[in-house]
N, C-alpha and C positions, 0 to 999 in steps of 0.2 A: 872700253878699249881705246886707246889714242895712239896716233903715230905722230909724233913731234917734229921729225924731220922729213917724213916722207909719207907720202899718201899713194893709193894704187893708181889715182888719176894721174900722178906724177910719173909713175912707172910707164905709162903710156907713151911717153916722149921717145921721138926716134932714137936709136942706138947712138947715132953720131953725136947727138947733144948730151949724152951723158958724159960725165968727166970720169975717167978711169982712175981708181984708186979711192973715190969718195964712197961713202956709205950708200948713197943713191945708186952709183955705178954697180957696186958689189951686188946689191939687191936685185937691180935689174938682170945681172948676169945669172944670178940664181934662178929666178923667175923664168928666164927665157931657156935655160938648161935643165931644169927639173924634169923628172919623167912624167910628172902630173901636170895638167893644165890647171892654172889658178885663175880663178874667176870671181867677180863680185856682182851682187843683183841688188836691187832695191828690196827693201823688207816688206813689200805689199803689193797688192794688185797682181800683175802678171809677171811680177819678178824679173823685171827688164835687166839685162846686163849692163852694168856700168864699167866693167873692166874684165879684159881677157887677156892672159899672158901670150906672148908671141909665139911660144911652141905649138899653139892651137892650129898654125898653119902646116907643121910638120905631122901632128897626129891627126888632125881632122881634114886638113885641106881647105880649110876657110881662113881668110884673113881676119884678125880680131877686129879691125874696124868695121867690117860687114858684120859681124856677130853683135857688135855693141850697137850699130844702127838700127837693127831690126828689132823691135820690142817683143816679138813672138818667136825670137829664132830659136830659143831654147825649146819650148814647148812644142814648135813645129817640126823639130827634128827627132823628137823622141819617138820610138817605134810605137804604132798605134795600140799594139797588145799590151805594152808596158805603161802606157801613160794613165790610164784610169787608176791604177793603184798608187802612182805617184801623186797625181792630182787631189786624190781623196784623202791624202794623209799629210800633205805639206804643211797645211796650218799649224800641225802639231808641233813645229819647230818652235813657234811663239810660247809654247808652254815648256818643251823640253829642252829647248836650247841648241839642239843639234838632230839632225837626221842623217841616214845613210842609205843610199839605194844602189841596186844592180840594175841596169837597164841597156837596152839597145839604142845606139845613136847612129843616125845617118850621116854619113860623111860625104865628101864632095863627089865621089864618083858613083854615089846612089847606093853603095852597099852600106851595112850596118857592123859597127864594133860594139862589143860588149864593154861598158864602162861602169867603174865604180865610182859613185858621185857623195862625197862627204861634205855635208853642208853644216855650218856653224853660224848662229845668229850673235851679232855684235850689237851692244847696247852703249849708249853714251854714260856720261858720268850720273845722269838722272835717270837711268833704267830704260830709257825710250829706244826701242830698235832703231838702229841707223843704217844697218848694212848686213847682207848675208854674204859671207865667204865660202867659196866652194873650191873643192879639188877633184878634178876629174882624171881618173887614172885608166887607162886601156888595159882591160882584164880579158880580153878576146882569146888570148893563148890559154889562159888559166881555165876559161869555159870550157875551150876546145879540149884541153886535157880532162877537165872533169867529166864532160860528155863520153870521152873515151874511156875513162876509168869506169864510169856508170854501165856502158855498154859491155866492158870487159867483165865487170861483176855481174851483170845480168847474164852474159855467156856462162860465167864461173858457176852461178846459181843453177842454170840448166844442165851444166855437166855434171854438177853435184847431185841434182835430181835424178839424172839418169844413172849416175854411180850408185845412188841409193836404190833405186829400182832393180840395177843389175844385182846388188847386195842382196835385195830381199828375194830376187829369183834363184840367186845362187843358194841362199838359205834354204829355201823352199825345195831346191832341186836336191840339196844335200839330206835334208830331212825325208823326203820321199826315198831317196837312194838308202838311207840308213833303215827305214821301215821296210823297204823292199827286201833288204837282207834279212831282217828279222821276220818277215811275212810267214815264212815256212814254219818257223818255230812258234810262231804266235798261233799260226792255224792248227799246228801239231797240239799246243796247249789246250786250245778249245775243242779239237776233235777228240781228244781222250775222254774228257767228262762227257761229252755228248754221246760218244760211242757207248759207254757203259750206262748212261742214263736211258739211251734207246733200247739197250739189251734190258736193263731192269724193268722198262716200260712192258716188253713183250712178257717177260715173267709175271709181271703184276696183272697183265690182261688176262694170262691163263689162270692165275689164283683167282682173279674176280670171277671168270667164268665157273670155276670150281664152286666158290662159295654160292654163286646163284643156284647151281645145281643142288648144293646141300639145303638152302633154304626152299627149293622146290620139293626135295624128298621130304624134308620136315613137314611141309604143309600137306603132303599126300599122305603121311602117316597120321597126322592128326585128324584127317577127314575119315579114316577108317575106324570101325567099331571094334576096337581092342582094348584090352584092360592096360592097366598103367604099368605092368611089368613088361609086357610085350612092346608098349612103345617106347619104353626106356631101353630095351634092348635093341630096337629098330634104330634109335638116335645114336645109339653107341656104335652100331654098325656102320651107319653112315659116317660119323665122325672118324672112325678108323678108316674107312676106305678113302675119305677125302685128306686124312693126315691133317686135321685142321691145327694141331699144335704146331707142326712144322710150318705150315702156312702163317699162322700167326707170328712166329718168330721171324721167318724168312721176309715176311712182308714188311716188318719194322725195319730190318737191316736194309731191304731194297730201298724203302722210302728214305731212309737216312743217308744212303749213298748217293741216291738222287738228287736230294736237298744239297749235298755237300758239292756234287758235280755242278749243280745249276749255279751255285753260290760261286765256285770257281769260275765260271763263264761270265758270271755278273761283274767279278773282280776283275777280270781281264779286260773287259770292255770298259768299266769305269776307270781302269788304270790308262787304257789308250786315249779316253776322254780327257783325263786328267792331266796325261803328258802332253797333249795338244794344247790343253785349255781352250777348248772349242769356244769362239766368241768373245775371247778375252785378249785383246791385243795391246791394252794399254798398261802403264805401269800399275802394279798393285802391290799390297802388302802380302808376303807369302812366307810359308814354313818351308825351308830348304830341306829339312829332314823328309816332310811328306812329299817333296819333289824328287828326293834320292830314292825313296821307297817306291813311288810310282815307277821311276824310271828302271828300277831294279825288277819290278813286275814285268815290265815290258821286254827286257833283255834277258829275263831269267832262263829260258830255253836254251839261249845262245851260251850262257855261261856254267849252268849246273853240272855239265858233263865234264868239264876240264878244269873248273876252279871251285873252291870254297870261299864263300863270301865272309870276310871278317869284319864286322861293324863295330866302330868305336865311336859313337856319337858323343859329342860334348854338349854343352849348353850354348843353343844359338837363338838369339832374339829374332823375331820376324823382321825383315827387310823389305824395303821398295825395291822392285825388280820387275822384269819382263819374264815371268815365270816359265812359260813355255820355251823360250829361248835358252834359258839356265838348264832346263831338263834336256834341251838338244846337247848343251854342253856335257852334261854328266853322261848322256847316252853313248856319246863320242868317246869320251875317256874309257867308260866301262867296255864298250865293244872292242876298243883298241887294247885293252887290258887283257880281255879274253883271247884275242887273236894272237897275242904276244906269248901266251902259254901254250907249249906243245903237247905236254901231258898233265898230271894233276898238278895244281899250283893254288896258290891263294891271291885273292883279290881283297886289299884292305881298303876300308873307307873310314877315314877319321876326319872328324870335324872340332872346331873350335872357336873360340872368340877372345880376342884381345886387343886393347887400346883402339876401340872403335872399328876393329876390322874383324871379319869372320873369315875363316878359311876351312875349305874342304878338300882334303888330300885322298886321292884314288891311286893306290900302289898295287904293282904286281910283281910276281916272282917270275916273270917270263925272260925272255931272250935279251932285253934291254936295247938300247939305241947306241949305234956306233959313234964316237966322238966326233967323227967327221960330219956326221948328219944332224947332230944336235942343234946347230945353229941355222938349219934350214927346215926343220920339222913344221914351222908355222908358214912356210911359204905356200901360197896356193898351188894346188897341182902337184906339189911334191910328194911323193909316196915310196916307201921301201917296199911295199906289197907286191904281189905277183899281179900281173895285169888281170883286170876283172874282179880283183879282191878289194878296191877301193876306189874313190873319186880322187883323192888327194886334196879334198876341200874341208874335211871335218875339222883337223886342228887350226886351219887358217881361219875358218869361220868361227870356231870356238874362241880363238884369240879375239876376233872382233868383236863377238857378243860380250865377253868379259870386259874389253876395253870400253865398249859403250856404257856398261856400267860404272865407268870409272875404277875399275879394279885392274888386275893384272893375273897372269897365268905363268907359272914357274914350272921348270922340269929339271929332274935330277935323274940319271940313269947310270947304271954300270953294266956294260956287256956282261950276260950270263948271269945277272943277279936280279935284274928286274928295272922297273922304272917307276918313278913316283912325279905325279903331276899335282901340282898345288893351285888352286884357284882362290884367290884372295879378292874380297869385295867389301866395299865400305857399308857400315851399318845404316849411315845417312848418306846417300850419293848426293853429289852436287845439285842444288835446285834447279840448275839448267838443263840437267838431265831429266829430271822427272816431269812427266807431262801432268797439266793441271787437272786431267781426269782421273786422279788417283782413287783407287776403290780399296775396299777392304776385303778383296778375295782371298 
């Protein structure tokens, strides 16, 4: 790099000696008025400054002559915390040809400014390093803005975290409220089989006592010294008195009913476990038909006295999802459908798969939703139900859950004819949504 008409040492001449209109004058003007401080140093040792543009006085408060006179001026004014990183890597300029740093520089009043320092190595025609040219730019305001933005970002993250916690709490509250509404029905579903199993056990207890009495009479008869005909007559008499033929038939029926009742209890408990997916809070591959059937088992008592369930399942591939949360969505929609029906009605459940999306439609033949309410049904706490009949959170949280899965929920309703909610979910959710701990549950 060569300067035929001008050198940086020439630019240090007093402004009065510069002839206006000449190339030297124009360059001097540019150097003195550029936002950046231009400086030169020797390319070795302590990198002593050999030239500093006059605008250093305005930016840093130091006269350029003083900066050039002190061989350690640059190093001595870098913030002690920033200096080690610069010193340890400065020699790389001879390999890379350029370096850039951001550091704090002490100004004349003792405070520090953040500076962006861009250095470039200049070689002569033989490739020998002859000078290092630097450009110092005040970036204090930018750093202040970055720090403010970072603080705001951290505050936003804290707020997002609090909102997430509030969402989780609302989700759990709605889930508990929904299960609370269904608790009586579930208790009834469990109490029915437990009741007749208990009754059957009482009958079986009496039958077992009768059987042991028969066995005792048989043993007593065999211990007597009587002939075969008399023994046979005695046995026949005991059988007739105990009515063993009836006991044999009725015991089989009682045991069959009891086993069926216990199976119903087991199925209800398993449905509750599957509905909540105890211990499973991560994304997992799940069968939505199984989730729908499980949820129907939970809400069955709520629906069976007012609606017939019409299932029209299509072919659905397993999808990655938060299964327990989708079960919550299905339960909200099914309970709402049941509550919309005042007499005998039909709740239809249709599913399908098209173009990388699956859909689950839950419809009812109930009262429908008024047009003026349709645009508000997903608002938190909005409800058209009577006081005490709902929290107003079910559809809002359902909307959030579906949105969290990268899907959407749609509604179509006609007053007096019913409502249809359609949940649409991507078969392959965006990778950013799916947690790394995906399981095959």
